[in-house]
C-alpha positions in Angstrom: 20.5 17.8 2.6 19.9 16.2 -0.7 17.9 13.0 -0.9 18.8 10.3 -3.4 16.2 9.3 -6.1 14.1 7.3 -6.2 12.8 8.2 -2.7 9.9 6.8 -0.8 9.1 9.0 2.1 7.1 6.5 4.0 6.7 2.7 3.8 5.1 -0.1 5.6 7.5 -3.0 6.2 6.3 -6.3 7.5 8.0 -8.2 10.1 6.7 -11.8 10.5 6.8 -13.0 14.1 5.4 -16.1 15.8 3.1 -16.4 18.9 5.2 -16.2 22.0 7.9 -14.1 20.6 9.2 -12.0 23.5 9.9 -9.0 21.2 6.4 -8.4 20.1 2.9 -8.4 21.5 1.2 -10.0 18.5 2.2 -12.5 15.8 2.9 -11.6 12.2 3.2 -7.8 12.5 5.0 -5.1 10.7 6.1 -1.5 10.9 5.2 1.7 8.9 8.5 3.2 8.0 10.1 5.6 5.5 13.2 5.0 3.5 15.4 6.0 0.7 15.6 3.3 -1.9 19.4 3.2 -1.7 19.3 2.4 2.0 16.6 -0.3 1.8 18.7 -3.1 3.2 19.2 -1.1 6.4 15.5 -1.1 6.8 15.4 -4.7 7.7 17.9 -4.2 10.5 16.0 -1.3 12.1 12.6 -2.9 11.8 13.6 -6.2 13.4 14.3 -4.4 16.6 11.0 -2.6 16.8 7.6 -3.6 18.2 4.5 -4.4 16.0 2.9 -3.7 13.5 1.1 -2.9 10.2 -1.2 -4.6 7.8 -0.8 -8.1 8.9 -3.2 -11.0 9.1 -2.8 -12.3 12.6 -3.5 -15.8 13.6 -5.5 -15.7 16.9 -7.7 -18.3 18.7 -10.2 -18.3 15.9 -7.6 -19.5 13.4 -7.7 -23.0 15.1 -11.3 -23.3 13.8 -10.8 -21.5 10.5 -7.0 -21.7 9.7 -5.5 -19.5 7.1 -4.7 -21.6 4.0 -1.0 -22.4 3.6 -1.0 -20.8 0.1 -2.1 -17.4 1.4 -5.5 -15.8 1.4 -8.0 -18.2 0.0 -9.2 -17.7 -3.5 -12.5 -15.8 -3.8 -11.5 -13.9 -0.8 -10.4 -10.2 -0.8 -8.3 -7.8 1.1 -9.4 -4.1 1.4 -7.2 -1.1 2.0 -8.8 2.1 3.1 -7.3 5.5 2.1 -8.4 9.1 2.8 -6.7 12.1 1.3 -9.1 14.8 2.5 -6.2 17.2 3.4 -4.0 16.5 0.4 -3.3 19.2 -2.1 -4.8 18.7 -5.6 -1.7 18.1 -7.6 0.1 15.2 -9.2 3.3 13.7 -7.6 2.3 11.7 -4.5 1.3 8.0 -4.4 -0.3 6.5 -1.3 -0.1 2.7 -1.6 -0.2 -0.7 0.0 1.8 -3.6 -1.4 0.9 -7.3 -1.4 2.8 -10.5 -2.2 1.5 -13.7 -3.7 2.8 -17.2 -2.8 5.6 -18.2 -5.2 5.9 -14.7 -6.6 9.3 -13.1 -6.8 8.0 -9.6 -6.4 4.8 -7.6 -5.5 1.6 -6.0 -6.5 0.5 -2.5 -5.5 -2.8 -0.7 -5.0 -3.5 2.8 -3.9 -4.7 6.3 -4.8 -3.1 9.5 -6.1 -4.2 13.1 -6.1 -4.6 15.0 -9.4 -5.2 18.6 -10.4 -8.9 19.6 -10.6 -10.7 19.3 -13.9 -13.7 21.5 -14.7 -13.9 22.5 -11.1 -14.1 18.9 -9.9 -11.5 17.1 -7.8 -10.0 14.0 -9.4 -9.1 10.7 -7.7 -6.6 8.5 -9.5 -6.8 4.7 -8.5 -4.0 2.3 -9.2 -3.8 -1.5 -9.3 -0.5 -3.1 -10.5 1.4 -6.3 -10.7 5.2 -6.4 -11.0 5.2 -10.1 -11.6 6.7 -11.3 -14.9 4.1 -13.3 -16.9 1.1 -11.3 -15.7 -1.4 -10.9 -18.5 -4.5 -8.7 -19.0 -7.3 -8.0 -21.5 -8.8 -5.2 -19.4 -9.2 -1.8 -21.2 -8.0 0.0 -18.0 -4.7 -1.9 -18.0 -1.5 -2.2 -20.1 1.6 -4.4 -20.0 4.5 -3.3 -18.0 4.9 -1.7 -14.6 7.4 1.1 -13.9 9.4 0.1 -16.9 9.6 -3.5 -16.0 7.5 -6.7 -16.4 4.0 -6.9 -15.1 0.7 -5.1 -15.7 -0.5 -1.6 -14.7 -4.1 -0.6 -14.3 -5.5 2.8 -13.5 -8.7 4.8 -13.5 -9.7 8.4 -12.7 -13.0 9.6 -11.2 -14.4 13.0 -10.4 -15.0 12.6 -6.7 -14.7 14.2 -3.3 -11.3 14.1 -1.5 -13.1 14.1 1.9 -14.5 10.6 1.2 -12.6 7.4 2.2 -11.8 5.1 -0.7 -11.5 1.4 -0.2 -9.1 -0.3 -2.6 -10.3 -3.8 -2.9 -8.1 -6.6 -4.2 -10.2 -9.7 -4.9 -9.7 -13.1 -6.5 -12.3 -13.9 -9.1 -11.1 -17.3 -10.3 -7.8 -19.2 -10.5 -5.0 -16.7 -10.5 -7.1 -13.7 -11.8 -7.4 -10.7 -9.5 -9.6 -7.6 -9.7 -8.8 -4.2 -8.3 -11.8 -2.0 -7.4 -12.1 1.5 -5.9 -15.1 2.0 -3.6 -16.3 5.4 -2.5 -17.4 4.6 1.1 -19.7 7.6 1.2 -21.6 7.2 -2.1 -21.1 3.4 -2.4 -20.0 3.9 -6.0 -17.7 1.0 -7.1 -15.2 1.7 -9.9 -13.3 -1.0 -11.6 -9.6 -0.2 -11.7 -8.6 -3.2 -13.6 -8.0 -7.0 -13.7 -5.0 -9.2 -14.4 -4.1 -12.8 -14.4 -0.9 -14.1 -12.7 1.1 -17.1 -13.9 -0.5 -20.4 -13.1 1.9 -21.3 -10.3 1.1 -18.3 -8.2 -0.8 -18.8 -4.9 -2.9 -16.6 -2.7 -1.9 -13.3 -1.1 0.6 -13.8 1.7 -0.3 -12.6 5.2 1.7 -9.4 5.3 3.6 -6.8 3.3 4.6 -3.2 3.0 3.0 0.1 2.0 4.4 3.5 1.4 3.9 7.2 0.5 6.0 8.1 -2.5 6.7 11.4 -4.1 7.4 9.9 -7.5 8.4 13.2 -9.3 11.7 12.8 -7.5 12.3 9.4 -9.3 14.2 11.3 -12.0 17.8 10.4 -11.2 18.5 13.9 -9.8 19.2 15.1 -6.3 16.5 17.1 -4.6 16.8 19.2 -1.4 14.7 18.0 1.4 13.3 21.5 2.0 11.6 21.5 -1.4 9.3 18.5 -0.7 5.7 19.6 -1.3 3.2 19.2 1.6 0.7 16.4 1.7 -1.4 14.5 4.1 -3.1 11.0 4.0 -4.9 8.5 6.2 -4.2 4.8 6.0 -7.1 2.8 7.3 -6.8 -0.6 9.0 -7.2 -3.3 6.2 -10.1 -5.7 6.3 -10.5 -9.2 4.8 -13.2 -11.8 4.5 -10.7 -14.5 5.4 -11.9 -16.4 8.4 -9.5 -16.3 11.3 -7.5 -13.3 9.9 -7.4 -10.2 12.1 -5.8 -7.3 10.2 -3.8 -4.7 12.1 -2.1 -1.4 11.3 1.1 -0.1 13.0 2.5 3.4 13.6 4.4 5.5 11.2 7.9 7.0 11.6 10.5 8.6 9.5 13.5 6.9 8.0 16.1 8.0 5.5 18.1 11.1 4.5 15.4 13.7 5.3 14.6 12.7 8.9 13.7 15.8 10.9 13.7 18.1 7.9 10.3 17.6 6.2 7.8 18.3 9.0 6.8 14.7 9.4 3.8 14.3 11.8 1.9 11.1 12.5 -1.0 10.2 14.7 -3.3 7.2 15.1 -6.9 6.5 15.9 -8.9 3.3 16.3 -9.5 3.3 12.6 -5.9 3.8 11.3 -2.8 6.0 11.0 -2.6 9.6 9.7 0.5 11.1 8.2 1.4 14.7 7.1 4.7 15.7 5.6 6.3 18.3 3.5 7.8 21.8 3.5 6.5 23.9 0.6 
């Protein structure tokens, strides 16, 4: 079967729920799903009938003492997304990412990591931090205007580092509406600045939930691609963390969605630390 382009093999879709909702065991939770871009609207229908969850900031008893600000995550507070691609092949094409949305923003930001071919015998980790919000500005040398051909700002960095290490992608407010993206090697402790950008002045903090994905972006070329030609990859999504008092992050399970269901060797499992996914045929 051919799959339309662009195609995101796996995504995290947030479903916001309130305490006491009979259809879920925890408030504000969302699902890890895959989808073809042309069938995105159907995603909402499917997910609404599923049980929790994925990166979500849950209000629990502690929130009565330290409530989440109505404008989103409080400024000067961060959210951290762990990734591990120890079993990923060293070639370009895949993007493992988490999205986040700001209050008053019409669209999203991304952060994540990508594999790259080895250079001089060393493995290369590519870190990404992007805003798709019109009016975003930057003076960071790692960044440039525009994101995927549209408005926003894109920042990226490459480091020679070990794929077996877990990398924390930290999204942190520094002042006002300025946000930094940092890649942290959790084994060596090395912190690498990915970039920094400033949102329009009416933007608030990060909202309590969003979507993430695995994308094979080489298929975003307007052509049809047979499912049985999808390259193999593997990645681990760790449970996010945040310094926001009263916020309890959670991470849900992964499942297939879209035109290649059952045709790309999709396998997922979870541990107390997060969710692993492997997929691909060749």
